C-alpha positions as CSV (number, residue, x, y, z in Angstrom):
1,M,20.1,39.0,-29.5
2,L,18.0,41.9,-27.7
3,D,20.1,44.3,-25.8
4,I,18.6,43.9,-22.2
5,N,20.5,45.4,-19.4
6,F,19.1,44.6,-16.0
7,E,19.9,47.3,-13.7
8,N,18.6,45.6,-10.6
9,K,17.0,42.5,-9.4
10,E,13.4,43.9,-9.7
11,S,14.0,44.6,-13.4
12,L,15.0,41.0,-13.9
13,L,12.1,39.7,-11.8
14,Q,9.7,41.9,-13.9
15,T,11.0,40.4,-17.1
16,F,10.8,36.9,-15.8
17,S,7.8,37.3,-13.5
18,T,6.5,33.7,-13.5
19,E,8.0,30.2,-13.8
20,E,6.0,29.7,-17.0
21,K,7.8,32.7,-18.7
22,C,11.2,31.4,-17.5
23,I,10.4,27.9,-19.0
24,A,9.2,29.6,-22.2
25,H,12.3,31.5,-22.5
26,L,14.5,28.5,-21.9
27,E,12.6,26.5,-24.4
28,A,13.0,29.2,-27.1
29,L,16.6,29.3,-26.4
30,R,17.4,25.7,-26.3
31,W,15.1,24.3,-29.2
32,N,13.9,27.5,-31.0
33,G,10.4,25.9,-31.7
34,K,11.5,22.3,-32.4
35,V,11.8,20.1,-29.3
36,I,14.7,17.7,-29.6
37,S,15.2,14.8,-27.2
38,P,18.5,14.8,-25.1
39,F,18.4,11.1,-25.3
40,D,18.2,10.6,-29.1
41,N,18.4,13.6,-31.6
42,T,16.5,11.7,-34.2
43,S,13.6,10.6,-32.2
44,V,10.0,11.8,-32.4
45,V,9.1,13.8,-29.4
46,Y,5.7,13.8,-27.8
47,S,4.4,16.8,-25.7
48,C,3.0,15.8,-22.3
49,K,1.4,17.7,-19.5
50,T,3.2,20.4,-17.3
51,N,6.0,21.3,-19.8
52,T,7.3,17.7,-20.0
53,Y,8.1,15.6,-23.2
54,K,8.6,12.1,-24.0
55,C,11.2,10.6,-26.4
56,K,9.7,7.9,-28.5
57,N,12.8,5.9,-29.1
58,S,14.1,5.8,-25.4
59,G,10.7,6.1,-23.7
60,K,12.1,8.6,-21.3
61,Y,10.5,11.8,-20.1
62,F,12.3,15.1,-20.1
63,N,11.8,18.8,-19.8
64,V,13.8,22.0,-20.9
65,K,16.0,21.6,-17.8
66,T,17.3,18.1,-18.6
67,G,21.0,18.1,-19.3
68,T,21.4,21.8,-18.3
69,L,22.6,23.8,-15.5
70,F,19.2,23.6,-14.1
71,H,18.9,19.7,-14.1
72,N,17.2,18.1,-11.2
73,T,16.7,21.3,-9.3
74,K,13.7,22.1,-7.3
75,V,14.7,25.8,-7.0
76,D,12.5,28.1,-9.1
77,L,14.1,29.4,-12.4
78,Q,13.5,33.0,-11.3
79,K,15.8,32.5,-8.3
80,W,18.4,30.7,-10.6
81,F,18.2,33.7,-13.1
82,V,18.7,36.1,-10.2
83,A,21.7,34.1,-9.0
84,I,23.2,33.9,-12.5
85,W,22.8,37.6,-12.7
86,I,24.5,38.3,-9.2
87,V,27.2,35.8,-9.7
88,S,28.1,37.1,-13.2
89,L,27.7,40.8,-12.1
90,Q,30.1,40.2,-9.1
91,N,32.7,38.0,-11.0
92,K,32.1,35.0,-9.0
93,R,32.9,36.7,-5.6
94,I,29.6,36.4,-3.8
95,N,29.4,33.7,-1.1
96,S,26.6,31.5,-0.2
97,V,25.5,33.6,3.0
98,A,25.0,36.6,0.9
99,L,23.1,34.9,-1.8
100,C,20.8,33.2,0.5
101,K,19.8,36.5,2.0
102,E,19.4,37.9,-1.4
103,L,17.1,35.1,-2.6
104,G,15.4,34.0,0.4
105,I,16.7,30.5,0.4
106,T,18.7,28.3,2.7
107,Q,22.5,28.7,2.8
108,K,23.0,25.2,1.7
109,T,20.9,25.8,-1.4
110,A,22.6,29.0,-2.1
111,W,26.0,27.1,-1.8
112,Y,24.7,24.4,-4.2
113,I,23.5,27.1,-6.7
114,I,26.9,28.9,-6.6
115,K,28.8,25.6,-7.0
116,R,26.9,24.7,-10.3
117,I,27.2,28.3,-11.7
118,R,31.0,28.2,-10.9
119,H,31.4,24.8,-12.3
120,Y,29.7,25.7,-15.5
121,L,31.9,28.9,-15.8
122,N,35.1,26.8,-15.0
123,S,34.2,24.2,-17.5
124,K,34.0,26.8,-20.3
125,N,37.3,28.3,-19.1
126,D,38.9,24.8,-19.2
127,T,37.8,24.1,-22.7
128,F,39.4,27.3,-23.8
129,E,42.7,26.4,-22.0
130,K,42.7,23.0,-23.5
131,K,42.5,24.4,-27.1
132,N,45.4,26.9,-26.4
133,N,47.7,24.2,-24.7
134,A,47.1,21.2,-26.8
135,T,50.4,19.8,-28.4
136,S,49.5,17.7,-31.3
137,V,47.5,18.8,-34.4
138,S,45.0,15.8,-34.0
139,N,44.3,16.8,-30.4
140,V,43.7,20.3,-31.4
141,V,41.3,19.4,-34.1
142,S,39.3,16.9,-31.9
143,E,39.1,19.4,-29.1
144,I,38.0,22.3,-31.3
145,N,35.3,20.0,-32.8
146,T,34.1,18.9,-29.3
147,S,34.1,22.4,-27.9
148,E,32.3,23.9,-31.0
149,I,29.5,21.3,-30.2
150,E,29.6,22.2,-26.6
151,E,29.5,25.9,-27.3
152,K,26.5,25.7,-29.5
153,E,24.6,23.9,-26.7
154,K,25.8,26.0,-23.9
155,L,25.2,29.7,-24.2
156,P,27.0,32.1,-21.8
157,L,25.0,32.5,-18.6
158,L,23.9,36.0,-19.1
159,Q,22.9,35.3,-22.7
160,W,20.4,32.9,-21.4
161,L,18.7,35.8,-19.7
162,Q,19.3,38.4,-22.3
163,L,18.3,36.7,-25.6
164,L,14.6,36.9,-25.3
165,K,12.2,39.2,-23.5
166,K,8.7,37.9,-23.1
């Protein structure tokens, strides 16, 4: 992991200056050069136009955002990255009005982004609490195995931004 400390929004936007750089960054983080279908891990994947892929077995199309925090969003990844940086930096205390002014988006969209980021952070905390509060050994083992799989697929939010610098 590269040690990248974004001191301000401008340095973050300089690192991820285009949507293509953001997509390339996410693809490198998620697949590390070998695209895997979110619908069938064993399937052959075909590359299509505009950063989309097709799963041979299911016949479904997908992209790097499918099944992630960014799934089905029309907001640019650059704005998502800035929002993640702001929410992480301020320990989830920013409100949607302040974020909408910071990103130049509507308040409703800012609320949606904050909601998704907080849901992601809370789901990670819930997984940790479940592991510590489980009563039976079989529950602990099954929850640890499930959470290990989830942890491998979900990197902490700031690591998504800091792992690679293109």
